[in-house]
C-alpha positions in Angstrom: 0.0 0.0 0.0 1.4 3.4 -0.9 -0.5 5.6 1.4 1.9 8.2 3.0 0.7 7.7 6.5 0.9 4.0 6.3 4.2 3.9 4.6 5.8 6.3 7.1 4.5 4.2 10.0 5.7 1.0 8.4 9.2 2.3 7.9 9.4 3.4 11.5 8.6 0.0 12.9 10.0 -2.6 10.5 12.1 -5.2 12.2 11.0 -4.3 15.8 8.7 -7.2 16.4 10.1 -10.3 18.1 10.2 -13.5 16.0 8.0 -15.4 18.5 5.4 -12.7 18.2 5.4 -12.9 14.4 5.1 -16.7 14.6 2.1 -16.3 17.0 0.5 -13.9 14.5 1.1 -16.3 11.6 -0.2 -19.4 13.5 -3.4 -17.6 14.4 -3.9 -16.3 10.9 -3.4 -19.8 9.4 -5.8 -21.4 11.9 -8.4 -18.8 11.0 -7.9 -19.2 7.2 -8.2 -23.0 7.3 -11.2 -22.9 9.6 -12.9 -20.2 7.5 -12.4 -22.2 4.3 -13.8 -25.3 5.8 -17.0 -23.6 7.1 -17.4 -22.0 3.7 -17.3 -25.5 2.2 -19.8 -26.8 4.7 -22.1 -24.0 3.6 -21.7 -24.8 0.0 -22.5 -28.4 0.8 -25.8 -27.3 2.4 -24.6 -28.4 5.9 -24.1 -25.0 7.4 -26.9 -22.5 6.7 -24.9 -19.3 6.5 -21.4 -18.0 6.8 -19.7 -14.6 6.6 -16.0 -14.8 6.0 -13.0 -13.0 7.5 -10.6 -14.1 4.7 -8.3 -11.2 4.0 -8.7 -9.7 7.4 -6.7 -12.4 9.4 -3.3 -10.7 9.6 -4.7 -7.5 11.0 -6.9 -9.2 13.6 -4.1 -11.7 14.6 -1.6 -8.8 15.0 -4.0 -6.9 17.3 -4.8 -10.1 19.2 -1.1 -10.6 19.8 -0.7 -7.0 21.2 -3.5 -7.3 23.8 -3.8 -9.6 26.8 -6.8 -12.0 26.5 -6.5 -13.0 30.1 -7.6 -9.6 31.3 -8.7 -7.6 28.3 -12.2 -7.9 26.6 -13.2 -7.9 23.0 -16.6 -6.9 21.4 -16.1 -8.3 17.9 -18.0 -7.9 14.7 -19.0 -10.7 12.3 -15.7 -11.0 10.4 -13.5 -11.3 13.6 -12.9 -15.1 13.4 -9.1 -14.7 13.8 -9.7 -12.3 16.7 -11.8 -14.8 18.6 -9.2 -17.5 18.1 -6.6 -15.1 19.5 -8.8 -14.7 22.5 -9.0 -18.5 23.1 -12.1 -19.8 21.2 -11.4 -23.1 19.5 -12.3 -24.3 15.9 -14.7 -26.7 17.6 -16.6 -23.8 19.1 -17.1 -22.3 15.7 -18.1 -25.6 14.1 -20.7 -26.0 16.8 -22.1 -22.6 16.0 -22.0 -23.1 12.2 -23.8 -26.4 12.6 -26.3 -25.0 15.2 -25.5 -27.6 17.8 -26.7 -27.5 21.4 -23.2 -27.0 22.8 -22.5 -23.9 20.7 -20.9 -21.6 23.2 -22.1 -18.5 21.5 -25.9 -19.1 21.7 -26.6 -22.8 22.1 -27.4 -23.0 18.5 -30.0 -20.2 18.6 -28.1 -17.4 16.7 -26.7 -17.1 13.2 -23.0 -18.1 12.8 -20.4 -15.3 13.3 -22.4 -13.9 16.2 -19.6 -14.5 18.6 -19.8 -14.5 22.4 -18.0 -16.3 25.2 -17.8 -15.1 28.8 -15.0 -17.7 29.4 -12.9 -16.0 26.8 -13.8 -12.3 27.5 -15.8 -12.1 24.3 -18.9 -10.0 24.7 -21.9 -11.3 22.7 -22.2 -9.8 19.2 -25.5 -8.4 18.0 -26.8 -8.1 14.5 -27.2 -4.3 14.3 -23.9 -2.9 13.0 -21.9 -0.5 15.1 -23.7 -1.1 18.4 -20.7 -3.1 19.6 -18.8 0.2 19.8 -21.1 1.4 22.5 -20.8 -1.9 24.3 -17.0 -1.7 24.2 -17.1 1.8 25.5 -19.3 0.7 28.4 -16.9 -2.1 29.2 -14.0 0.3 29.1 -15.9 2.7 31.5 -16.4 -0.2 33.9 -12.7 -1.0 33.8 -11.8 2.6 34.5 -14.3 2.8 37.4 -12.7 -0.3 38.9 -9.3 1.2 38.6 -7.8 -1.7 36.6 -5.4 -1.4 33.7 -7.4 -3.7 31.5 -8.9 -2.5 28.2 -11.6 -3.3 25.7 -11.2 -3.9 21.9 -13.9 -3.6 19.3 -14.0 -3.9 15.5 -16.3 -2.8 12.7 -16.3 -2.4 9.0 -15.8 1.0 7.3 -19.5 1.0 6.3 -20.6 0.8 9.9 -18.8 4.1 10.6 -21.8 5.8 8.8 -23.9 4.9 11.8 -24.5 7.2 14.7 -23.2 4.7 17.2 -19.7 5.1 15.8 -19.7 8.8 16.6 -21.4 8.5 20.0 -18.9 5.9 21.1 -15.8 7.9 20.0 -17.1 11.1 21.5 -17.9 9.5 24.9 -14.7 7.4 25.1 -12.5 10.4 24.1 -14.2 12.7 26.5 -13.7 10.3 29.4 -10.3 9.0 28.3 -11.5 5.4 28.3 -9.2 2.4 27.7 -10.6 1.2 24.4 -9.2 0.3 21.0 -11.5 1.1 18.1 -10.6 -1.0 15.0 -11.9 -0.3 11.6 -11.4 -3.1 9.1 -11.7 -1.2 5.9 -12.1 -3.7 3.0 -13.5 -1.0 0.7 -17.0 -2.4 0.5 -20.1 -2.1 2.8 -21.7 -5.2 1.4 -21.9 -3.9 -2.3 -21.4 -0.2 -1.7 -17.8 1.0 -2.4 -16.0 3.3 -0.1 -16.3 6.4 -2.4 -20.1 6.2 -2.1 -19.9 5.8 1.7 -17.8 8.8 2.7 -15.9 11.8 1.3 -12.6 10.9 3.0 -10.2 8.1 1.9 -9.4 7.1 5.5 -11.7 6.6 8.4 -8.8 7.4 10.7 -8.9 11.0 9.7 -12.1 11.3 11.7 -10.2 10.7 14.9 -9.0 14.3 14.9 -12.5 15.5 15.5 -12.5 13.7 18.9 -9.0 14.7 19.9 -7.6 11.1 19.8 -5.0 9.4 17.6 -6.1 8.0 14.3 -3.8 5.6 12.5 -4.2 3.9 9.2 -2.1 0.8 8.6 -1.7 -1.7 5.8 -3.7 -4.6 7.0 -1.4 -7.0 5.3 1.7 -5.7 7.1 1.9 -7.7 10.3 4.7 -5.5 11.7 2.8 -2.2 11.2 -0.4 -3.7 12.5 1.2 -5.1 15.7 3.1 -1.9 16.4 0.1 0.3 15.9 -1.9 -1.9 18.3 0.9 -2.1 20.8 1.2 1.7 20.9 -2.5 2.0 21.4 -2.5 -0.6 24.2 0.3 1.2 26.1 -1.6 4.4 25.7 -4.8 2.9 27.0 -3.2 1.2 30.0 -1.6 4.5 31.0 -5.0 6.2 31.1 -4.4 8.3 28.0 -7.6 7.2 26.3 -8.8 5.5 23.1 -7.1 5.1 19.7 -8.8 4.6 16.3 -6.8 2.1 14.2 -7.9 1.6 10.6 -6.6 -1.5 8.9 -6.7 -1.4 5.1 -7.6 -5.0 4.4 -9.0 -7.0 1.4 -12.2 -8.9 1.3 -11.4 -12.2 -0.4 -14.9 -13.5 -0.6 -18.4 -12.1 -1.3 -19.9 -10.2 1.6 -21.5 -13.4 2.8 -22.5 -16.9 1.6 -25.8 -15.3 0.4 -24.0 -12.7 -1.7 -22.4 -12.7 -5.2 -19.7 -10.0 -5.5 -19.4 -10.6 -9.2 -22.6 -8.6 -9.7 -21.0 -5.4 -8.5 -17.2 -5.9 -8.5 -15.2 -5.9 -11.8 -13.4 -9.2 -12.5 -10.0 -7.5 -12.7 -10.6 -5.9 -9.3 -11.4 -9.3 -7.7 -8.2 -10.8 -9.3 -6.1 -7.9 -8.0 -7.4 -8.3 -4.5 -6.5 -12.0 -4.5 -3.0 -11.2 -5.7 -2.4 -9.2 -2.5 -3.6 -12.0 -0.1 -2.4 -10.9 3.4 -1.5 -14.5 4.4 0.7 -15.0 1.4 2.4 -11.6 2.0 3.1 -12.6 5.7 4.6 -15.9 4.6 6.9 -14.2 2.2 8.0 -11.7 4.8 8.7 -14.4 7.4 10.7 -16.4 4.9 12.7 -13.3 3.9 13.4 -12.4 7.5 14.4 -15.9 8.4 11.7 -16.1 11.1 10.3 -19.3 9.6 11.4 -21.8 6.9 9.4 -23.5 4.2 9.3 -26.6 6.5 8.0 -24.5 9.3 5.2 -23.0 7.2 4.2 -26.5 6.1 4.3 -27.8 9.6 2.1 -25.0 10.9 -0.5 -25.4 8.1 -0.5 -29.2 8.6 -1.2 -28.8 12.3 -4.0 -26.4 11.6 -5.6 -28.8 9.1 -5.4 -31.7 11.6 -6.9 -29.5 14.3 -9.8 -28.5 12.0 -10.4 -32.1 10.9 -10.6 -33.3 14.5 -12.7 -30.4 15.7 -15.1 -30.6 12.8 -15.7 -34.4 13.4 -16.4 -33.8 17.1 -18.8 -31.0 16.2 -20.6 -33.1 13.7 -21.2 -35.8 16.3 -22.5 -33.3 18.9 -26.2 -33.3 19.6 -28.7 -30.8 18.2 -30.8 -28.7 20.6 -33.9 -30.4 21.9 -37.0 -29.0 20.3 -38.7 -28.3 23.6 -35.8 -25.9 24.5 -36.6 -23.6 21.6 -37.9 -20.8 23.8 -35.1 -21.0 26.3 -33.4 -17.6 26.9 -36.4 -15.9 25.3 -38.8 -16.0 28.3 -38.0 -16.3 31.9 -38.1 -19.9 33.3 -39.1 -21.1 36.7 -36.2 -22.2 38.8 
């Protein structure tokens, strides 16, 4: 990416991330990609009713996940945050249980659409369907952390299209005014479903809007793991010191249609789709790790093979899991007698 702000930031941080952190980022991204591809196949086979992919967003999410502390921090994700939820400790089996609507689905017991993440055990606040509302929830979580005098923080994500909603502005204004420990992540893939960026907003970067709230706004190349990690680490340090929120915009690529019910070929030119796939963030990260001597070709193969094996085992376990009992259909909808 040639954007001046991103390029300057990248040059300032290149080579500063420890090899073990880069490896962690890669492992999370690979696990997410293999899992994502498998659930997409289940959908195409008619076995999973719906899926909304995070392919193309994995490096950005994995880098942020490596910069926070899932043991004390909280995340309020949006529907493409598969890699982020893995970074916070959810397993592929958890996601298969959700995609197949099984009774043991930790997100909702098989009652909610897939990609509506939520796990108290992993500090993941339940996701709702209305876009951008998660920003207000994350702001509330950050307020609670500040009132409790902890140094924990909250993280939340959304697409660039969601920034057109009022919740985006309300959350930034409140969090900035009260210097709350929250990271606002915008995963800008250039499309709000089928609406391109230039029909959504007059600015080329959502991060420019941070200035209106008196907080830092950073745009990073979402395929540059080093830049993403360093931007997140700086924001985390700032939040823990009580200096308030940061808006980080990751310029990412959407490698699939908006969802399994969409066909991007109806609104995206074929050459554009081809160009997007040529800049796959995972391929770029692999090239960088090889170039820097962080991993070898054998290491890459070993990591991918381990991910495939994990996904195979977890998918089989989820397929064997029971479906919810019909008589429990109204559970969690109405109050039940003890």
